[in-house]
OpenMM code with the backbone's topology and positions (N, CA, C; nanometers):
from openmm import Vec3, app, unit

residues = "UNK UNK UNK UNK UNK UNK UNK UNK UNK UNK UNK UNK UNK UNK UNK UNK UNK UNK UNK UNK UNK UNK UNK UNK UNK UNK UNK UNK UNK UNK UNK UNK UNK UNK UNK UNK UNK UNK UNK UNK UNK UNK UNK UNK UNK UNK UNK UNK UNK UNK UNK UNK UNK UNK UNK UNK UNK UNK UNK UNK UNK UNK UNK UNK UNK UNK UNK UNK UNK UNK UNK UNK UNK UNK UNK UNK UNK".split()
positions = [
    Vec3(0.0833, -0.1192, 0.0000),
    Vec3(0.0000, 0.0000, 0.0000),
    Vec3(0.0876, 0.1254, 0.0000),
    Vec3(0.1893, 0.1278, 0.0846),
    Vec3(0.2772, 0.2432, 0.0937),
    Vec3(0.3527, 0.2630, -0.0365),
    Vec3(0.3939, 0.1536, -0.1001),
    Vec3(0.4644, 0.1626, -0.2275),
    Vec3(0.3739, 0.2220, -0.3355),
    Vec3(0.2458, 0.1805, -0.3373),
    Vec3(0.1508, 0.2351, -0.4337),
    Vec3(0.1327, 0.3852, -0.4143),
    Vec3(0.1237, 0.4274, -0.2877),
    Vec3(0.1086, 0.5693, -0.2561),
    Vec3(0.2319, 0.6459, -0.3029),
    Vec3(0.3494, 0.5899, -0.2810),
    Vec3(0.4741, 0.6536, -0.3233),
    Vec3(0.4788, 0.6672, -0.4747),
    Vec3(0.4408, 0.5609, -0.5466),
    Vec3(0.4399, 0.5642, -0.6934),
    Vec3(0.3415, 0.6684, -0.7455),
    Vec3(0.2258, 0.6774, -0.6824),
    Vec3(0.1251, 0.7733, -0.7229),
    Vec3(0.1750, 0.9158, -0.7020),
    Vec3(0.2371, 0.9419, -0.5883),
    Vec3(0.2891, 1.0756, -0.5598),
    Vec3(0.4026, 1.1107, -0.6554),
    Vec3(0.4854, 1.0140, -0.6899),
    Vec3(0.5934, 1.0371, -0.7860),
    Vec3(0.5354, 1.0758, -0.9214),
    Vec3(0.4317, 1.0066, -0.9641),
    Vec3(0.3667, 1.0371, -1.0912),
    Vec3(0.3040, 1.1762, -1.0882),
    Vec3(0.2361, 1.2089, -0.9798),
    Vec3(0.1743, 1.3410, -0.9676),
    Vec3(0.2803, 1.4497, -0.9695),
    Vec3(0.3897, 1.4294, -0.9001),
    Vec3(0.4961, 1.5290, -0.8982),
    Vec3(0.5557, 1.5493, -1.0375),
    Vec3(0.5673, 1.4419, -1.1154),
    Vec3(0.6168, 1.4538, -1.2530),
    Vec3(0.5208, 1.5368, -1.3378),
    Vec3(0.3914, 1.5119, -1.3223),
    Vec3(0.2911, 1.5869, -1.3985),
    Vec3(0.2941, 1.7340, -1.3591),
    Vec3(0.3009, 1.7599, -1.2302),
    Vec3(0.3065, 1.8983, -1.1814),
    Vec3(0.4323, 1.9666, -1.2338),
    Vec3(0.5426, 1.8955, -1.2360),
    Vec3(0.6676, 1.9516, -1.2866),
    Vec3(0.6551, 1.9897, -1.4344),
    Vec3(0.5841, 1.9088, -1.5110),
    Vec3(0.5644, 1.9378, -1.6531),
    Vec3(0.4865, 2.0681, -1.6730),
    Vec3(0.4052, 2.1032, -1.5753),
    Vec3(0.3261, 2.2258, -1.5849),
    Vec3(0.4052, 2.3491, -1.5438),
    Vec3(0.5284, 2.3306, -1.5018),
    Vec3(0.6078, 2.4433, -1.4526),
    Vec3(0.6345, 2.5478, -1.5598),
    Vec3(0.6173, 2.5113, -1.6848),
    Vec3(0.6352, 2.6081, -1.7918),
    Vec3(0.5246, 2.7113, -1.7986),
    Vec3(0.4057, 2.6757, -1.7506),
    Vec3(0.2930, 2.7694, -1.7584),
    Vec3(0.2477, 2.8200, -1.6220),
    Vec3(0.3091, 2.7730, -1.5152),
    Vec3(0.2737, 2.8206, -1.3812),
    Vec3(0.3983, 2.8677, -1.3082),
    Vec3(0.3817, 2.9644, -1.2200),
    Vec3(0.4939, 3.0133, -1.1402),
    Vec3(0.5248, 2.9150, -1.0282),
    Vec3(0.6361, 2.9370, -0.9607),
    Vec3(0.6780, 2.8473, -0.8525),
    Vec3(0.5755, 2.8334, -0.7418),
    Vec3(0.5170, 2.9458, -0.7008),
    Vec3(0.4164, 2.9423, -0.5939),
    Vec3(0.2932, 2.8642, -0.6381),
    Vec3(0.2506, 2.8859, -0.7619),
    Vec3(0.1328, 2.8153, -0.8128),
    Vec3(0.1595, 2.6656, -0.8251),
    Vec3(0.2827, 2.6303, -0.8593),
    Vec3(0.3205, 2.4889, -0.8650),
    Vec3(0.3113, 2.4268, -0.7260),
    Vec3(0.3586, 2.4983, -0.6255),
    Vec3(0.3512, 2.4482, -0.4879),
    Vec3(0.2066, 2.4283, -0.4445),
    Vec3(0.1218, 2.5258, -0.4754),
    Vec3(-0.0193, 2.5150, -0.4386),
    Vec3(-0.0835, 2.3965, -0.5099),
    Vec3(-0.0564, 2.3807, -0.6395),
    Vec3(-0.1125, 2.2684, -0.7141),
    Vec3(-0.0675, 2.1350, -0.6560),
    Vec3(0.0588, 2.1248, -0.6204),
    Vec3(0.1102, 2.0020, -0.5611),
    Vec3(0.0404, 1.9720, -0.4284),
    Vec3(0.0218, 2.0745, -0.3472),
    Vec3(-0.0476, 2.0560, -0.2195),
    Vec3(-0.1929, 2.0171, -0.2408),
    Vec3(-0.2566, 2.0763, -0.3408),
    Vec3(-0.3961, 2.0417, -0.3699),
    Vec3(-0.4068, 1.8955, -0.4127),
    Vec3(-0.3157, 1.8504, -0.4975),
    Vec3(-0.3159, 1.7095, -0.5409),
    Vec3(-0.3011, 1.6156, -0.4221),
    Vec3(-0.2078, 1.6465, -0.3345),
    Vec3(-0.1877, 1.5630, -0.2158),
    Vec3(-0.3114, 1.5649, -0.1267),
    Vec3(-0.3725, 1.6821, -0.1132),
    Vec3(-0.4917, 1.6962, -0.0308),
    Vec3(-0.6066, 1.6113, -0.0842),
    Vec3(-0.6233, 1.6120, -0.2151),
    Vec3(-0.7303, 1.5332, -0.2768),
    Vec3(-0.7075, 1.3841, -0.2530),
    Vec3(-0.5821, 1.3423, -0.2546),
    Vec3(-0.5513, 1.2010, -0.2315),
    Vec3(-0.5836, 1.1561, -0.0894),
    Vec3(-0.5605, 1.2433, 0.0082),
    Vec3(-0.5808, 1.2014, 0.1477),
    Vec3(-0.7199, 1.2317, 0.2001),
    Vec3(-0.7977, 1.3070, 0.1237),
    Vec3(-0.9307, 1.3463, 0.1699),
    Vec3(-1.0259, 1.2268, 0.1712),
    Vec3(-1.1128, 1.2296, 0.2673),
    Vec3(-1.2193, 1.1291, 0.2742),
    Vec3(-1.3520, 1.2021, 0.2580),
    Vec3(-1.4456, 1.1375, 0.1964),
    Vec3(-1.5745, 1.2022, 0.1759),
    Vec3(-1.5711, 1.2951, 0.0564),
    Vec3(-1.6488, 1.4020, 0.0664),
    Vec3(-1.6578, 1.4968, -0.0439),
    Vec3(-1.5294, 1.5767, -0.0580),
    Vec3(-1.4928, 1.6024, -0.1816),
    Vec3(-1.3762, 1.6855, -0.2109),
    Vec3(-1.4284, 1.8256, -0.2432),
    Vec3(-1.4114, 1.9157, -0.1509),
    Vec3(-1.4558, 2.0534, -0.1699),
    Vec3(-1.3370, 2.1466, -0.1507),
    Vec3(-1.3538, 2.2702, -0.1933),
    Vec3(-1.2461, 2.3670, -0.1730),
    Vec3(-1.2227, 2.3905, -0.0240),
    Vec3(-1.3279, 2.3824, 0.0550),
    Vec3(-1.3118, 2.3975, 0.1995),
    Vec3(-1.2283, 2.2838, 0.2569),
    Vec3(-1.2556, 2.1612, 0.2140),
    Vec3(-1.1775, 2.0456, 0.2598),
    Vec3(-1.0324, 2.0575, 0.2145),
    Vec3(-1.0128, 2.1013, 0.0913),
    Vec3(-0.8769, 2.1197, 0.0401),
    Vec3(-0.8034, 2.2241, 0.1226),
    Vec3(-0.8703, 2.3347, 0.1534),
    Vec3(-0.8045, 2.4408, 0.2313),
    Vec3(-0.7689, 2.3928, 0.3718),
    Vec3(-0.8501, 2.3088, 0.4281),
    Vec3(-0.8211, 2.2563, 0.5623),
    Vec3(-0.6998, 2.1635, 0.5623),
    Vec3(-0.6891, 2.0790, 0.4612),
    Vec3(-0.5801, 1.9820, 0.4609),
    Vec3(-0.4494, 2.0382, 0.4066),
    Vec3(-0.4557, 2.1482, 0.3306),
    Vec3(-0.3330, 2.2074, 0.2776),
    Vec3(-0.2778, 2.3182, 0.3662),
    Vec3(-0.3533, 2.3588, 0.4662),
    Vec3(-0.3149, 2.4710, 0.5524),
    Vec3(-0.3092, 2.6019, 0.4735),
    Vec3(-0.3779, 2.6074, 0.3608),
    Vec3(-0.3925, 2.7303, 0.2822),
    Vec3(-0.5304, 2.7873, 0.3117),
    Vec3(-0.5465, 2.9160, 0.2911),
    Vec3(-0.6775, 2.9753, 0.3149),
    Vec3(-0.7743, 2.9348, 0.2046),
    Vec3(-0.9010, 2.9406, 0.2386),
    Vec3(-1.0052, 2.9109, 0.1398),
    Vec3(-0.9936, 3.0064, 0.0227),
    Vec3(-0.9640, 3.1319, 0.0519),
    Vec3(-0.9501, 3.2334, -0.0535),
    Vec3(-0.8336, 3.2004, -0.1481),
    Vec3(-0.7246, 3.1483, -0.0938),
    Vec3(-0.6107, 3.1089, -0.1774),
    Vec3(-0.6517, 2.9994, -0.2750),
    Vec3(-0.7277, 2.9027, -0.2273),
    Vec3(-0.7748, 2.7936, -0.3132),
    Vec3(-0.8682, 2.8484, -0.4204),
    Vec3(-0.9568, 2.9406, -0.3825),
    Vec3(-1.0465, 3.0032, -0.4795),
    Vec3(-0.9673, 3.0762, -0.5876),
    Vec3(-0.8697, 3.1540, -0.5448),
    Vec3(-0.7877, 3.2290, -0.6406),
    Vec3(-0.7142, 3.1353, -0.7361),
    Vec3(-0.6652, 3.0247, -0.6822),
    Vec3(-0.5920, 2.9304, -0.7658),
    Vec3(-0.6811, 2.8746, -0.8761),
    Vec3(-0.8006, 2.8315, -0.8409),
    Vec3(-0.8899, 2.7737, -0.9412),
    Vec3(-0.9523, 2.8787, -1.0318),
    Vec3(-0.9409, 3.0060, -0.9957),
    Vec3(-0.9938, 3.1141, -1.0788),
    Vec3(-0.8886, 3.1685, -1.1761),
    Vec3(-0.7702, 3.1087, -1.1786),
    Vec3(-0.6639, 3.1554, -1.2679),
    Vec3(-0.7119, 3.1550, -1.4124),
    Vec3(-0.6893, 3.2651, -1.4789),
    Vec3(-0.7313, 3.2767, -1.6193),
    Vec3(-0.6282, 3.2172, -1.7151),
    Vec3(-0.5023, 3.2069, -1.6713),
    Vec3(-0.3976, 3.1589, -1.7608),
    Vec3(-0.3845, 3.0068, -1.7634),
    Vec3(-0.4764, 2.9368, -1.6974),
    Vec3(-0.4761, 2.7905, -1.6980),
    Vec3(-0.6090, 2.7427, -1.7565),
    Vec3(-0.6018, 2.6589, -1.8569),
    Vec3(-0.7219, 2.6042, -1.9193),
    Vec3(-0.7688, 2.4829, -1.8395),
    Vec3(-0.8452, 2.5065, -1.7345),
    Vec3(-0.8866, 2.3991, -1.6438),
    Vec3(-0.9696, 2.2931, -1.7156),
    Vec3(-1.0437, 2.3320, -1.8164),
    Vec3(-1.1261, 2.2351, -1.8873),
    Vec3(-1.0425, 2.1320, -1.9632),
    Vec3(-0.9164, 2.1642, -1.9880),
    Vec3(-0.8277, 2.0713, -2.0584),
    Vec3(-0.7516, 1.9803, -1.9638),
    Vec3(-0.7673, 2.0042, -1.8336),
    Vec3(-0.7028, 1.9178, -1.7345),
    Vec3(-0.7851, 1.7920, -1.7202),
    Vec3(-0.7356, 1.6841, -1.7699),
    Vec3(-0.8020, 1.5554, -1.7580),
    Vec3(-0.6974, 1.4548, -1.7156),
    Vec3(-0.6559, 1.4680, -1.5920),
    Vec3(-0.5471, 1.3842, -1.5402),
    Vec3(-0.6061, 1.2622, -1.4729),
] * unit.nanometer
topology = app.Topology()
chain = topology.addChain("A")
for resn in residues:
    res = topology.addResidue(resn, chain)
    for name in ("N", "CA", "C"):
        topology.addAtom(name, app.Element.getBySymbol(name[0]), res)
């Protein structure tokens, strides 16, 4: 189980790294934390739940998903 979790996180980190060309360092960090938060969350995945598990403010999560320079509809990971 732990090995599977490690492999999954390695894959996610590679994908996030590939996005570094279109996102700044801070945005990459937030995206990485959001991915990890979604993996460990139980129940519904909401921005409030993400903000609680990432130790980021709810407003920070809102701002991240409101970015105009990222085509969220094309994210199908």
